[in-house]
C-alpha positions as CSV (number, residue, x, y, z in Angstrom):
1,M,225.9,81.0,45.6
2,R,225.4,80.2,41.8
3,H,224.9,76.6,41.0
4,S,227.4,77.0,38.1
5,K,230.4,78.3,40.3
6,T,229.9,75.4,42.7
7,L,230.5,71.6,43.3
8,I,226.7,69.7,44.0
9,P,227.8,66.1,42.2
10,T,223.9,64.9,42.4
11,L,223.1,61.2,41.6
12,K,220.4,59.3,40.2
13,E,221.3,56.2,41.5
14,V,221.5,55.0,45.2
15,P,225.0,53.8,45.8
16,A,225.0,50.4,46.2
17,D,227.2,50.4,49.7
18,A,224.6,52.7,51.2
19,E,222.3,51.0,53.5
20,I,219.9,53.8,55.3
21,R,218.2,56.7,54.1
22,S,220.8,59.1,55.2
23,H,223.9,57.4,53.8
24,Q,221.7,57.5,50.7
25,L,220.6,61.0,50.4
26,L,223.3,62.8,51.4
27,V,225.5,61.1,49.1
28,R,222.9,61.2,45.7
29,A,222.6,65.0,47.0
30,G,226.1,65.9,46.7
31,Y,226.9,66.4,50.6
32,I,229.6,63.9,50.8
33,R,231.6,61.3,49.3
34,Q,233.5,58.5,50.5
35,T,237.4,58.3,50.7
36,A,238.0,55.2,52.3
37,S,236.0,52.9,54.4
38,G,234.4,55.2,57.0
39,I,236.4,58.5,55.9
40,Y,234.5,60.7,53.9
41,S,234.6,64.3,52.2
42,L,232.1,67.1,53.3
43,L,231.6,68.8,50.0
44,P,230.2,72.4,49.7
45,L,226.4,71.7,50.6
46,G,227.9,69.5,53.6
47,N,230.4,71.6,54.8
48,K,228.1,74.5,55.4
49,V,225.4,72.0,57.1
50,L,228.3,71.2,59.1
51,K,228.9,74.7,60.0
52,N,225.5,75.5,61.0
53,V,225.6,72.8,63.5
54,E,228.7,74.3,65.1
55,K,227.0,77.7,64.7
56,I,224.1,76.3,67.0
57,V,226.7,74.5,69.3
58,H,229.3,77.3,69.7
59,E,226.0,79.8,70.8
60,E,224.6,77.2,73.2
61,M,228.1,76.7,74.8
62,E,228.5,80.4,74.7
63,K,225.3,80.9,76.7
64,I,226.5,78.8,79.8
65,G,230.4,80.2,80.0
66,A,232.4,77.1,78.2
67,V,235.5,78.8,76.9
68,E,236.5,77.5,72.9
69,M,239.9,75.9,72.2
70,L,242.2,73.5,70.3
71,M,243.9,70.3,71.0
72,P,246.1,68.7,68.8
73,A,244.7,65.5,67.4
74,L,248.2,63.9,68.0
75,Q,248.4,62.7,71.2
76,P,251.5,61.4,73.2
77,S,251.1,57.6,74.8
78,E,253.1,58.7,78.1
79,L,249.4,60.6,78.7
80,W,247.0,57.3,78.1
81,K,249.3,55.2,80.0
82,E,249.2,57.5,82.8
83,T,245.4,56.5,82.8
84,G,246.0,53.0,81.9
85,R,243.5,53.6,78.6
86,W,246.4,53.1,76.3
87,N,245.4,49.5,77.1
88,S,242.5,49.8,78.1
89,Y,240.6,51.6,75.9
90,G,241.0,48.6,72.8
91,R,241.5,48.3,68.9
92,E,239.4,51.4,68.1
93,L,242.3,53.3,69.2
94,M,244.4,54.4,66.5
95,R,248.3,54.3,67.3
96,L,251.2,55.0,65.5
97,N,254.9,56.4,65.7
98,D,256.9,59.0,64.7
99,R,260.3,58.8,63.1
100,H,261.7,58.5,66.4
101,D,259.7,55.5,67.3
102,R,258.0,57.4,69.8
103,E,254.4,55.9,70.3
104,F,251.4,58.8,69.4
105,A,247.6,57.8,69.3
106,L,245.3,60.0,66.8
107,G,242.9,61.4,69.2
108,A,239.6,59.3,69.9
109,T,238.8,61.5,72.7
110,H,240.5,64.6,74.5
111,E,240.2,63.9,78.5
112,E,244.0,62.9,79.2
113,V,245.3,65.7,77.1
114,T,242.8,68.4,78.4
115,T,243.1,67.1,81.9
116,S,247.0,67.2,81.5
117,L,246.8,70.9,80.3
118,I,244.7,72.1,83.0
119,A,247.0,70.4,85.6
120,D,249.8,72.0,84.3
121,E,248.0,76.0,83.7
122,V,245.4,76.2,86.9
123,K,246.9,75.9,90.4
124,S,244.5,77.7,92.6
125,Y,240.9,77.4,93.4
126,K,240.3,80.9,92.1
127,K,240.1,79.7,88.5
128,L,237.7,77.5,89.3
129,P,235.4,76.1,88.0
130,L,236.5,76.0,84.1
131,S,234.7,74.6,81.3
132,V,236.8,74.3,78.1
133,Y,235.4,73.2,74.8
134,Q,236.9,72.4,71.4
135,I,235.3,71.4,67.8
136,Q,237.8,68.5,66.6
137,T,237.6,65.9,64.0
138,K,238.1,62.4,66.3
139,Y,239.5,59.0,65.3
140,R,238.2,55.9,65.8
141,D,238.9,52.4,64.1
142,E,235.8,51.2,63.8
143,K,235.5,47.4,63.0
144,R,233.0,47.8,61.3
145,P,232.2,51.7,60.0
146,R,228.8,51.9,58.1
147,F,225.6,54.0,57.9
148,G,227.6,56.8,56.3
149,L,228.0,59.6,58.8
150,L,226.8,57.4,61.6
151,R,229.4,55.1,61.8
152,G,233.0,56.5,60.5
153,R,236.6,56.3,61.4
154,E,236.7,60.0,61.3
155,F,234.0,62.5,62.4
156,V,233.6,65.9,64.1
157,M,232.9,66.0,67.4
158,K,232.1,68.7,69.9
159,D,233.7,67.7,73.4
160,A,233.8,69.8,76.7
161,Y,235.3,69.0,79.5
162,S,234.6,70.9,82.9
163,F,237.0,71.4,86.5
164,H,235.6,71.7,90.0
165,T,236.4,71.9,93.7
166,S,233.0,70.3,94.8
167,Q,230.5,68.0,93.8
168,E,228.4,70.8,94.1
169,S,229.6,72.6,91.6
170,L,229.8,69.8,89.1
171,D,226.2,68.8,89.5
172,E,225.9,72.9,88.9
173,A,227.7,72.3,85.7
174,Y,226.3,69.0,84.6
175,Q,223.1,70.1,84.4
176,K,224.0,73.6,82.3
177,F,225.3,71.5,79.8
178,Y,222.0,69.0,80.1
179,T,220.2,72.3,79.2
180,A,222.2,73.3,76.6
181,Y,222.2,69.8,74.7
182,Q,218.6,70.3,74.9
183,N,218.6,73.6,73.1
184,I,221.3,72.3,70.6
185,F,219.2,69.3,69.7
186,S,216.2,71.3,69.8
187,R,217.0,74.2,67.5
188,C,218.5,71.4,64.9
189,G,215.1,70.4,64.9
190,L,215.3,66.4,66.6
191,N,212.8,64.5,67.8
192,F,215.5,63.0,70.6
193,R,215.0,61.5,74.0
194,A,218.0,62.1,77.0
195,V,218.4,59.0,78.8
196,I,220.0,57.5,81.5
197,A,222.9,55.8,80.2
198,D,226.3,53.9,80.8
199,S,229.7,55.7,81.0
200,G,231.7,52.9,79.1
201,A,235.2,53.4,78.8
202,M,235.1,57.4,79.6
203,G,234.8,56.4,83.3
204,G,232.2,58.0,85.8
205,K,228.9,57.2,86.8
206,D,226.5,59.6,86.5
207,T,225.7,60.1,82.5
208,H,223.1,60.9,80.3
209,E,223.1,60.1,76.6
210,F,220.5,62.3,73.9
211,M,219.1,59.7,71.5
212,A,217.6,60.7,68.0
213,L,214.3,58.7,67.6
214,S,215.2,56.8,64.5
215,E,214.5,53.1,63.5
216,V,218.0,52.8,62.2
217,G,219.4,53.6,65.4
218,E,221.9,51.0,66.9
219,D,220.5,51.4,70.6
220,T,217.7,50.4,72.2
221,I,215.7,52.9,74.5
222,A,213.4,51.6,76.9
223,Y,211.2,54.6,78.0
224,S,207.7,55.1,80.2
225,D,204.0,55.3,78.3
226,S,203.3,57.3,81.3
227,S,205.8,59.6,82.4
228,D,209.8,61.1,81.4
229,F,211.5,58.2,82.1
230,A,213.7,56.9,79.3
231,A,217.3,55.1,79.8
232,N,219.3,52.9,77.3
233,I,218.2,49.6,77.8
234,E,221.8,48.4,79.2
235,M,220.9,50.8,82.0
236,A,216.9,50.6,82.5
237,S,217.0,49.3,85.8
238,V,214.3,46.3,87.0
239,H,211.6,47.1,89.3
240,L,209.6,44.0,89.7
241,D,208.4,42.3,93.2
242,Y,208.3,38.5,92.2
243,P,205.4,36.8,93.1
244,E,206.2,34.3,95.8
245,N,206.0,30.9,94.7
246,T,204.1,28.3,96.6
247,E,204.6,25.0,94.3
248,A,205.6,22.2,96.9
249,M,209.0,21.1,96.1
250,Q,209.8,18.3,93.9
251,E,212.9,15.4,94.3
252,L,215.8,16.6,92.5
253,E,216.3,14.3,89.1
254,I,218.7,14.1,86.2
255,V,217.0,13.5,82.9
256,D,218.8,12.9,79.4
257,T,219.1,16.0,76.9
258,P,220.9,14.8,74.2
259,G,222.0,17.5,71.9
260,Y,220.0,19.7,73.5
261,K,221.8,22.9,74.9
262,T,220.3,25.8,74.5
263,M,217.6,27.2,76.8
264,E,215.2,27.2,74.0
265,Q,216.0,23.9,72.8
266,V,215.6,22.3,76.4
267,S,212.6,24.2,77.2
268,Q,211.2,22.2,74.2
269,F,212.4,18.9,74.5
270,L,211.1,18.7,78.4
271,H,207.8,20.1,77.5
272,E,208.7,23.2,80.3
273,P,207.9,27.1,79.7
274,L,211.4,28.8,79.5
275,E,210.6,30.8,82.6
276,K,210.7,27.4,84.5
277,G,214.7,27.4,83.4
278,I,217.6,28.3,85.4
279,K,220.5,29.9,82.7
280,S,224.0,29.3,83.7
281,L,226.5,31.7,82.3
282,L,230.2,31.7,83.4
283,F,231.9,35.1,83.1
284,K,235.3,36.0,83.3
285,V,234.9,39.1,85.6
286,D,238.5,40.7,85.7
287,E,240.7,38.1,86.8
288,R,238.3,35.5,88.4
289,F,235.3,33.5,87.4
290,V,231.7,34.0,88.2
291,L,228.6,32.1,87.2
292,V,225.6,34.2,86.7
293,L,222.2,33.0,87.3
294,S,219.2,34.1,85.4
295,R,215.6,33.1,84.3
296,G,215.4,30.9,81.4
297,D,213.3,33.9,79.5
298,H,215.7,36.8,80.7
299,E,219.1,37.5,79.3
300,I,222.0,39.2,81.5
301,N,223.0,42.5,80.9
302,D,226.8,42.4,81.1
303,I,226.5,46.2,82.0
304,K,224.8,45.6,85.2
305,L,227.0,43.0,86.3
306,K,229.8,45.0,85.5
307,H,228.4,47.2,88.1
308,A,227.0,44.8,90.2
309,L,230.9,43.5,91.2
310,E,232.3,46.7,90.6
311,A,234.1,45.1,87.8
312,F,236.9,47.0,85.3
313,D,236.5,44.4,82.8
314,V,233.7,41.7,82.0
315,E,233.3,39.0,79.2
316,L,231.6,35.6,78.6
317,A,234.3,32.7,79.5
318,S,235.4,30.7,76.5
319,Q,234.8,27.0,75.7
320,E,238.0,26.3,76.8
321,E,237.8,27.8,80.0
322,A,234.2,26.4,80.8
323,S,235.3,22.6,80.2
324,Q,238.2,23.0,82.4
325,L,236.4,24.3,85.2
326,F,233.4,22.3,84.9
327,G,234.3,19.0,82.7
328,A,231.2,20.1,80.3
329,E,230.5,22.3,77.6
330,V,228.5,25.8,78.0
331,G,225.2,24.6,77.3
332,S,225.5,22.0,80.2
333,I,226.7,24.1,82.7
334,G,224.5,24.4,86.4
335,P,224.5,25.9,89.5
336,V,224.7,22.4,91.5
337,S,228.3,21.3,92.7
338,V,230.2,24.3,91.4
339,P,233.6,24.5,91.9
340,D,234.6,26.4,95.0
341,E,236.8,28.9,94.0
342,I,233.7,30.2,91.6
343,E,231.4,32.5,92.8
344,V,227.7,32.3,91.9
345,I,225.1,35.2,91.8
346,A,222.2,35.8,90.5
347,D,219.3,37.8,89.0
348,H,216.4,38.9,91.6
349,A,213.8,36.3,89.9
350,V,215.7,33.1,90.6
351,A,215.4,33.9,94.1
352,V,211.6,33.0,94.0
353,M,211.7,30.0,91.7
354,K,211.0,26.3,92.9
355,N,211.6,23.0,90.5
356,A,213.8,24.5,88.1
357,Y,215.2,22.9,85.2
358,C,219.2,23.4,84.8
359,G,222.5,22.1,83.3
360,T,224.1,19.4,85.2
361,N,227.7,20.5,84.9
362,E,228.0,16.7,82.2
363,N,226.8,16.8,78.6
364,D,223.9,16.1,77.4
365,K,222.0,16.0,81.0
366,H,219.6,18.2,82.7
367,Y,218.8,18.7,86.5
368,K,214.7,19.2,86.6
369,N,213.3,20.2,90.2
370,A,216.3,22.1,91.4
371,N,215.5,24.5,94.0
372,P,218.0,27.4,95.6
373,D,218.9,26.9,98.7
374,R,218.2,23.2,98.6
375,D,220.3,22.1,95.9
376,F,222.8,25.4,95.4
377,N,223.7,28.3,97.2
378,I,224.0,31.9,95.8
379,S,226.3,34.2,97.4
380,S,223.8,37.7,96.5
381,F,221.0,38.3,94.4
382,H,221.2,41.7,92.0
383,D,219.5,43.2,89.2
384,L,221.4,41.7,86.2
385,R,218.6,41.4,83.7
386,F,217.6,43.9,80.7
387,I,214.5,45.0,81.3
388,K,211.5,44.0,79.2
389,E,208.8,45.6,77.4
390,G,205.5,45.6,79.4
391,D,208.1,45.4,82.6
392,P,206.8,48.3,84.9
393,S,208.7,51.6,84.4
394,P,211.4,52.4,87.5
395,D,209.9,55.5,88.2
396,G,206.5,53.9,89.1
397,Q,205.0,55.4,86.2
398,G,203.5,53.2,83.8
399,T,204.9,50.4,81.4
400,I,208.0,50.2,79.6
401,Q,208.1,50.3,75.5
402,F,211.3,49.8,73.4
403,A,212.1,53.0,70.8
404,K,215.4,52.6,68.8
405,G,217.4,55.5,68.9
406,I,220.7,57.1,67.5
407,E,223.3,58.5,69.7
408,V,224.0,62.3,69.6
409,G,225.3,63.7,72.3
410,Q,226.6,62.6,75.7
411,V,227.4,64.0,79.5
412,F,229.2,62.5,81.9
413,K,230.2,63.3,85.6
414,L,233.8,61.8,85.5
415,G,234.7,62.5,89.3
416,T,238.2,62.2,90.2
417,F,239.7,59.7,87.9
418,Y,241.7,61.4,85.4
419,A,242.9,64.5,88.0
420,E,243.8,61.8,90.2
421,K,245.9,60.1,87.5
422,L,247.6,63.4,85.9
423,G,248.1,65.3,88.8
424,A,245.3,68.2,88.6
425,S,244.9,69.8,91.9
426,Y,244.5,73.0,93.0
427,L,245.1,75.3,96.5
428,N,241.9,75.4,98.2
429,E,241.3,79.0,101.0
430,Q,243.5,77.5,103.1
431,G,246.2,76.9,101.0
432,K,245.8,73.1,100.8
433,Q,246.4,71.0,97.8
434,E,243.5,69.0,96.8
435,T,242.5,67.2,93.4
436,M,239.6,68.8,90.8
437,T,236.8,66.9,90.2
438,M,235.6,67.2,86.6
439,G,232.6,66.4,83.9
440,C,232.9,65.9,80.1
441,Y,230.3,66.5,77.4
442,G,230.2,65.4,73.6
443,V,228.2,66.1,70.9
444,G,228.9,64.0,67.7
445,V,228.3,66.8,65.0
446,S,228.5,64.9,61.7
447,R,227.0,62.3,63.3
448,T,223.8,65.0,64.2
449,I,223.6,65.9,60.3
450,A,222.9,62.0,59.6
451,A,220.3,61.9,62.1
452,I,218.8,65.1,61.4
453,V,218.2,63.4,57.6
454,E,217.1,60.4,58.9
455,Q,214.1,62.2,60.5
456,Y,213.7,64.9,57.5
457,N,213.1,63.3,54.1
458,D,210.5,62.0,51.5
459,E,211.1,59.9,48.5
460,N,212.2,62.8,46.7
461,G,214.8,63.7,49.1
462,I,216.4,65.6,52.1
463,K,214.0,68.3,53.8
464,W,216.4,70.3,55.7
465,P,215.0,72.3,58.9
466,K,215.3,75.9,58.9
467,E,218.3,76.3,61.2
468,I,220.5,73.8,60.0
469,T,219.9,74.3,55.9
470,P,222.8,75.4,54.2
471,Y,221.1,77.8,51.9
472,Q,217.4,78.9,52.8
473,V,216.1,79.4,49.2
474,H,216.8,77.6,46.0
475,L,216.1,79.5,43.0
476,I,215.3,78.4,39.7
477,A,215.1,79.9,36.4
478,V,213.0,77.5,34.4
479,N,214.4,78.6,30.9
480,P,217.7,81.3,31.2
481,K,218.0,81.5,27.8
482,N,214.3,83.9,28.0
483,D,215.6,87.1,28.8
484,E,212.5,87.6,31.4
485,Q,213.0,84.8,33.0
486,S,216.7,85.1,33.5
487,E,216.3,89.0,34.3
488,L,213.7,88.6,36.9
489,A,215.8,85.8,38.1
490,E,219.3,87.7,38.7
491,E,217.5,90.8,40.2
492,I,215.9,88.2,43.1
493,Y,219.2,86.7,43.7
494,Q,220.7,90.2,44.3
495,Q,217.9,91.2,46.3
496,L,218.0,87.8,48.4
497,E,222.3,88.7,48.9
498,A,221.7,92.1,49.8
499,N,218.8,91.1,52.4
500,N,221.1,88.7,53.7
501,I,219.0,85.3,52.9
502,S,221.0,82.8,52.0
503,V,220.1,81.5,48.3
504,L,221.5,78.9,46.0
505,Y,220.9,80.3,42.5
506,D,220.4,77.1,40.1
507,D,221.5,79.0,36.9
508,R,222.7,76.0,35.0
509,K,221.3,75.8,31.3
510,E,219.3,72.3,32.3
511,R,216.1,70.9,31.6
512,P,213.6,72.1,34.4
513,G,212.7,68.5,35.4
514,V,216.3,67.9,36.1
515,K,216.3,71.2,38.1
516,F,213.0,70.3,39.9
517,A,214.3,67.0,41.0
518,D,218.1,68.5,42.4
519,S,215.9,70.8,44.6
520,D,213.9,68.2,46.1
521,L,217.1,66.0,46.2
522,I,219.1,68.4,48.0
523,G,215.7,69.9,50.2
524,L,216.2,73.9,50.5
525,P,213.2,75.3,52.9
526,V,212.3,77.1,50.0
527,R,212.2,77.2,46.3
528,V,211.4,80.1,44.1
529,T,210.8,79.2,40.7
530,V,210.7,81.8,37.8
531,G,209.1,80.4,34.8
532,K,205.8,81.8,32.3
533,K,204.9,84.5,34.4
534,A,208.2,86.2,34.7
535,A,206.8,89.0,32.5
536,D,204.3,90.0,35.1
537,G,206.7,89.8,37.9
538,Y,205.3,86.9,39.3
539,V,207.1,83.7,40.7
540,E,206.0,80.4,42.6
541,C,206.6,80.2,46.4
542,K,207.1,76.2,47.1
543,L,208.0,74.8,50.8
544,R,209.8,72.0,50.6
545,E,208.3,70.5,54.2
546,N,204.8,70.1,53.2
547,G,204.8,70.6,49.2
548,E,202.8,74.0,50.0
549,Q,202.8,76.2,46.9
550,E,201.8,79.9,45.8
551,D,202.3,82.3,42.9
552,L,203.9,86.1,44.6
553,H,204.1,89.2,43.2
554,L,208.3,90.2,43.7
555,S,207.4,93.3,45.6
556,D,205.7,90.7,48.3
557,L,208.2,87.8,48.1
558,L,211.0,89.4,50.5
559,P,208.0,90.3,53.0
560,K,207.3,86.7,52.8
561,L,210.4,84.7,53.1
562,H,211.5,87.3,55.9
563,A,208.6,86.0,57.7
564,M,209.3,82.9,57.2
565,F,213.3,82.9,58.3
566,N,212.8,85.4,61.4
C-alpha cells in the first residue's frame, strides 16, 4: 500500500483524554479515532491489525472443530426475560424499543440467542457435541468508558458456545478451548497467564480468565512464586492454618471511642494492632441480612461470600438499613447481641481470636476483650477474605505474589442453566429427552489489540509482533525527487508485493525526519530505507524490535525478509 493512497493521520501531541500508553499510541499513530465516549472507528491500519487477530482466532477455532456463524446484534427482550437476565444483567445492557414499542437489547453477549437457536435446530444426540462461534461487535453501556479499546461501550468480541450430552464431553471441549486460547494469545505475542476466575453474570462455576500482564490492568492476579498457580484475586482461596491463641480470656468491657469509626481509627485510638480487631460488615444477601466478621487487617471478598452462601446477589447494606436493624451507624456495628433474624458468619481467622475489640451496636463505643462463643455466636466459618501477598499459595507451593492484568479472554462451564430456561434438549439413544449442558468461551478481539500495544512499545511508538502487524515492511524513499532513490524504491515495492510480503510504501513528499518519526510511531517490524546508496543498489534494513540495522544489497533483501517472516 502506498502511504499517499491510504488514511494514516498521525499526531505529534498526546491526546488530552488518553490516560494509558496504548490509547495514546493507537490515536497518535493513526489506528483509531473516537466517535463518541467509548466508541471508536478503526482506521485502515487499525482494521488490518484487527483482521490479523481475527485470522489467528479463525485458525485456532478451525483446529478444534468449532464452526463459525453470525447472529444478530439486536436481540428480543423475551429471550433475556426467559433466563431472568433482562433485570439482573444490570444497566450495562443497552435496551431500546422499536416503532411497535417492542423491547430489544443490543447484544452484550449471546447465550440466549445461541441457546434458543440450538434448541430449535438440534433435537438428537447424534448432532452433539457441537461448538459454534462468531466474531461480532458487542455493546455494553459502561458507566465510565476509559483506556481506549480496553474499556469501551462498543467492541469486537469472539464468542463461542458448546453443547453437550454429558459433563465429560463438556470437560473435553473446555480443555480444547483452553488450549486454543493459549495458542491464540501466544501467537499474538502476549505475555499472559491463565487464572482461576469468577463467572459473574455469565453463570456457571468452572472458569478461567486469560490475563495479559500489564501495570494498567484493572484486575489483580494472585500467583505463586514457585508454581504455575494463578487466580484472579477474587477467586484465590486462602489455605492457612491459623495458630491456636493460648491467651487467657479477659473480662468484656466497653470503652468510649468518640468519632472513631474505621478499624484503622479505632486501632490507633486503642493502641491495639489491626489484627486484634473484629471487622463487622452487614450484607444484604438476596432478600436477607447477614453479618459478616473478619479480622481487622483482612478485607471481606464479596465474591467468596456469594459462593459460600450460594447467593444470587450480594451487596453491602445501606446506612439506613444498618441503623434500622442495629440502632447504630455502620462503623459501630458488632457481633454481640445481634438481632435474632440476622445470621452471623465469619472468616476462618476469627475462630482463633481472643480478647478482640469490636463494635457495640451503639454509636461512639467499642467492646474490648470480646471472644467468640463466650460473648457472641457464629453460625458458620468460611474462607471469606481476600488473599494477601506473602500468604501460602493454595497449591502448597511457594507464596503468593500480586501482578496486574488485562483480561483478554475467558472460558466458562455454564452447565444446564441456559438450556433449561430456553428448552435446549435432545433425544438420547433410548429416545428419552434430556437437557443439554453448555460451555461458553470469549476473546476480546479489539481489547487484545490494546493489550499487545501495552506490552510492545517504547518512547518512540508501537513495536508490533510479526503475526499482528498491519504490514511487515515499512519502505521509505528518503528523497522521492531523486530518480535513483525513487526508481529503486519502486522496484523494491513491486518485488515485495509480488512475493507476498506486505509493505507500506511511504511515497509522500515529506521531510526524512517526519517519515522516520512516523515509521517508529506506526511500529512495523522492518524498515527498509532507500537513501544515498541507491545508485549502488544498497538499502538500509532496520528492525523495529531492537533497533538493529544493516546495509543490504537489493539481491540480498528478499531472502533476508523471507527468513524473517517465514
